[in-house]
Backbone bond lengths (Angstrom), bond angles and torsions (degrees), N, CA, C in turn:
res aa  C-N    CA-C-N  psi(-1)  N-CA   C-N-CA  omega(-1)  CA-C   N-CA-C  phi
1 X - - - 1.451 - - 1.516 109.39 -
2 X 1.294 115.26 150.08 1.459 120.89 176.34 1.516 108.86 -123.33
3 X 1.313 115.02 141.29 1.451 121.48 175.24 1.512 107.38 -97.32
4 X 1.317 115.86 124.28 1.463 118.77 -177.55 1.522 110.20 -124.59
5 X 1.287 116.03 140.72 1.457 121.97 176.58 1.510 109.43 -78.96
6 X 1.302 116.75 142.40 1.465 120.37 173.78 1.521 109.80 -64.04
7 X 1.329 115.93 -30.84 1.464 120.31 -175.84 1.526 111.41 -90.72
8 X 1.320 118.22 -45.76 1.448 122.21 -171.51 1.528 114.89 -79.80
9 X 1.309 117.86 -36.03 1.469 119.83 -177.20 1.508 111.69 72.31
10 X 1.331 118.03 -131.42 1.447 122.29 -177.03 1.526 112.08 -72.69
11 X 1.323 115.02 158.97 1.449 121.17 178.52 1.521 110.39 -65.12
12 X 1.308 115.83 128.92 1.467 123.23 -179.24 1.539 109.92 -62.26
13 X 1.334 118.45 141.18 1.469 120.99 178.99 1.529 113.31 -55.90
14 X 1.333 117.20 -36.41 1.479 119.94 177.00 1.520 111.05 -65.37
15 X 1.346 115.80 -38.85 1.465 119.13 177.87 1.521 111.81 -66.06
16 X 1.337 116.64 -37.60 1.469 120.08 176.66 1.516 110.71 -61.88
17 X 1.331 116.53 -40.85 1.455 121.09 179.97 1.531 110.22 -65.80
18 X 1.319 116.32 -45.56 1.476 120.26 179.09 1.522 111.28 -61.49
19 X 1.340 116.02 -43.11 1.461 120.53 179.66 1.527 110.60 -60.92
20 X 1.299 116.23 -43.81 1.469 120.43 178.70 1.536 110.55 -60.11
21 X 1.324 116.75 -43.74 1.462 121.17 179.12 1.530 111.91 -64.09
22 X 1.323 116.36 -42.32 1.461 120.42 -179.24 1.522 110.24 -67.29
23 X 1.316 118.04 -37.66 1.463 120.32 177.84 1.539 111.01 -61.54
24 X 1.322 116.82 -40.37 1.458 120.77 177.91 1.528 110.25 -64.07
25 X 1.322 117.02 -45.11 1.473 121.26 179.50 1.521 110.59 -62.15
26 X 1.318 117.47 -44.98 1.462 120.78 -178.47 1.534 111.96 -64.59
27 X 1.316 117.18 -32.66 1.469 120.23 177.07 1.522 111.76 -72.83
28 X 1.326 116.71 -34.06 1.459 121.67 -177.77 1.509 112.93 -81.18
29 X 1.319 117.39 -33.69 1.455 122.61 -175.65 1.524 110.46 -102.26
30 X 1.328 116.21 112.19 1.457 120.28 179.96 1.530 112.36 -82.41
31 X 1.324 116.69 -24.52 1.448 120.43 -174.89 1.530 111.47 -122.71
32 X 1.313 116.25 67.74 1.464 119.04 175.90 1.515 109.12 -69.76
33 X 1.318 116.63 141.59 1.456 119.65 175.76 1.538 107.84 -74.18
34 X 1.322 117.39 158.57 1.474 120.56 -174.57 1.524 115.26 -52.78
35 X 1.316 118.59 -43.10 1.468 119.21 -178.28 1.525 110.72 -67.06
36 X 1.335 117.90 -32.42 1.463 120.86 175.66 1.530 110.88 -68.59
37 X 1.329 116.65 -35.48 1.468 120.23 175.48 1.525 109.87 -63.27
38 X 1.324 116.81 -41.20 1.458 120.60 176.92 1.512 111.26 -60.09
39 X 1.331 117.41 -48.54 1.461 120.27 -179.72 1.525 111.64 -64.02
40 X 1.312 117.60 -39.88 1.475 120.23 177.31 1.527 110.27 -65.52
41 X 1.336 116.73 -40.57 1.471 120.32 178.05 1.511 111.64 -60.31
42 X 1.320 116.30 -38.56 1.458 120.69 -179.82 1.529 110.69 -62.18
43 X 1.333 116.57 -40.31 1.467 120.37 178.95 1.531 110.02 -68.88
44 X 1.326 117.24 -46.05 1.469 120.31 177.47 1.533 111.14 -59.78
45 X 1.300 116.76 -37.59 1.470 122.15 -179.03 1.530 111.60 -61.99
46 X 1.320 117.28 -26.19 1.459 120.55 179.97 1.534 113.01 -96.81
47 X 1.304 115.35 24.05 1.453 122.29 176.31 1.539 109.61 -81.89
48 X 1.311 115.66 -162.55 1.478 119.40 178.58 1.523 112.11 -138.42
49 X 1.359 117.25 27.07 1.464 117.58 178.29 1.531 112.31 -148.53
50 X 1.301 114.18 156.66 1.466 123.25 -173.64 1.523 113.70 -57.09
51 X 1.308 117.49 -45.73 1.465 120.27 -177.90 1.519 111.79 -61.56
52 X 1.319 116.43 -37.53 1.472 119.69 177.77 1.529 110.61 -69.82
53 X 1.320 117.39 -36.57 1.467 119.74 177.50 1.523 110.66 -65.29
54 X 1.333 115.96 -38.28 1.456 119.97 177.06 1.536 109.92 -63.15
55 X 1.316 116.62 -44.66 1.465 120.55 178.01 1.532 110.68 -63.58
56 X 1.314 116.97 -39.68 1.471 120.71 177.37 1.527 110.06 -58.03
57 X 1.320 116.29 -44.84 1.447 119.71 179.10 1.527 111.42 -64.17
58 X 1.317 116.97 -44.86 1.468 119.96 -178.50 1.541 111.41 -61.61
59 X 1.308 116.06 -43.77 1.474 120.17 178.20 1.517 111.80 -66.91
60 X 1.331 116.73 -44.10 1.469 120.99 -179.50 1.526 110.48 -65.47
61 X 1.318 116.39 -39.11 1.464 120.73 178.89 1.530 110.14 -62.92
62 X 1.318 116.17 -45.64 1.467 119.69 178.34 1.535 111.53 -62.27
63 X 1.317 116.71 -41.49 1.467 120.67 178.21 1.523 110.78 -64.28
64 X 1.301 116.61 -42.22 1.469 121.41 -176.40 1.525 112.01 -67.65
65 X 1.321 117.19 -24.94 1.472 121.05 179.02 1.526 112.71 -80.32
66 X 1.328 116.96 -16.03 1.464 119.71 -179.05 1.535 110.11 -66.54
67 X 1.313 117.33 132.14 1.472 119.54 -179.62 1.529 113.33 -52.99
68 X 1.313 117.08 -35.53 1.469 119.59 -177.65 1.522 113.17 -71.64
69 X 1.347 117.73 -14.47 1.470 120.15 -176.62 1.533 113.07 -119.79
70 X 1.314 117.80 4.85 1.464 119.71 -176.97 1.512 113.71 -64.83
71 X 1.303 117.97 -24.53 1.469 121.71 178.77 1.513 112.46 -100.69
72 X 1.300 118.15 4.08 1.472 123.66 -176.77 1.548 108.71 -83.91
73 X 1.311 116.29 110.72 1.469 121.72 -174.61 1.525 112.60 -55.66
74 X 1.334 117.35 -47.93 1.461 120.35 -175.62 1.521 112.03 -64.60
75 X 1.309 117.31 -36.57 1.458 121.15 178.44 1.530 109.60 -65.86
76 X 1.322 116.12 -45.69 1.461 119.91 179.73 1.533 111.46 -65.41
77 X 1.326 116.55 -38.88 1.468 120.13 177.66 1.522 110.87 -64.37
78 X 1.328 117.62 -43.58 1.455 120.44 -178.34 1.520 110.94 -63.30
79 X 1.306 117.84 -35.98 1.463 120.62 177.12 1.539 108.88 -57.09
80 X 1.314 116.56 -46.73 1.466 121.03 -179.00 1.543 111.62 -69.25
81 X 1.312 116.75 -44.34 1.469 120.87 -177.81 1.515 111.36 -65.32
82 X 1.328 116.76 -40.72 1.472 120.39 178.99 1.520 110.19 -65.94
83 X 1.318 116.58 -39.46 1.471 119.79 177.90 1.525 109.99 -62.97
84 X 1.323 116.73 -48.56 1.464 120.49 -179.66 1.527 111.60 -60.23
85 X 1.310 116.83 -43.37 1.464 119.51 -178.39 1.536 110.27 -65.17
86 X 1.309 116.30 -40.36 1.471 120.92 177.58 1.528 109.61 -62.44
87 X 1.329 117.73 -45.65 1.466 121.33 -179.61 1.531 111.28 -60.94
88 X 1.312 116.76 -47.59 1.468 120.78 179.41 1.532 110.20 -59.00
89 X 1.324 116.08 -40.22 1.469 119.52 -177.25 1.525 113.00 -67.20
90 X 1.333 117.59 -20.34 1.457 119.53 176.77 1.527 111.56 -105.01
91 X 1.327 115.38 14.31 1.455 120.66 174.38 1.510 115.99 82.42
92 X 1.315 117.11 17.60 1.464 121.24 178.11 1.526 109.33 -107.11
93 X 1.327 116.84 158.91 1.474 119.32 -179.79 1.521 111.50 -73.10
94 X 1.325 114.07 149.49 1.463 118.45 176.63 1.527 108.71 -73.52
95 X 1.296 116.81 154.15 1.459 123.75 -176.83 1.525 112.15 -98.96
96 X 1.342 116.53 -35.00 1.469 120.69 -171.56 1.517 114.21 -109.16
97 X 1.320 116.87 3.32 1.466 122.62 178.07 1.537 112.29 55.49
98 X 1.318 115.66 50.59 1.469 120.75 -179.66 1.517 113.72 -105.77
99 X 1.324 118.08 -4.29 1.459 121.32 -170.64 1.522 112.81 -115.98
100 X 1.285 118.02 35.13 1.459 122.42 -174.28 1.512 116.89 -52.52
101 X 1.337 118.21 -28.92 1.475 120.51 -177.01 1.525 112.42 -98.14
102 X 1.305 118.18 8.99 1.454 119.96 -176.79 1.523 110.69 -114.29
103 X 1.330 114.98 155.43 1.453 121.01 175.38 1.512 108.67 -144.04
104 X 1.313 115.09 165.84 1.452 120.66 178.17 1.513 108.83 -91.19
105 X 1.321 116.50 131.04 1.455 123.09 175.36 1.505 107.50 -100.60
106 X 1.322 118.00 112.34 1.451 122.00 -174.41 1.535 113.18 -94.55
107 X 1.304 118.34 33.35 1.453 122.19 -179.79 1.510 110.85 -66.25
């Protein structure tokens, strides 16, 4: 299944390129620092498939648990948004109501 925005449509070519680059970095780097996990999660979150949404959540969750980022609003929000997007992509309801403009495309 793919999650598609009513507004955005298909994944932008620049986003595809960024996602590809981030996947290479994440495979090469075993010990990303928390802020790098947040930035990588943000890129994964803007993908168009379930596995990337799951990875976005895992990275955002790890970043949000870091003591240095526990009070960082954007990190905490991304953890929730990535979780919701992942859940919607597997046909489950969102928990934090962060994905109001998105729907599941069951093509």
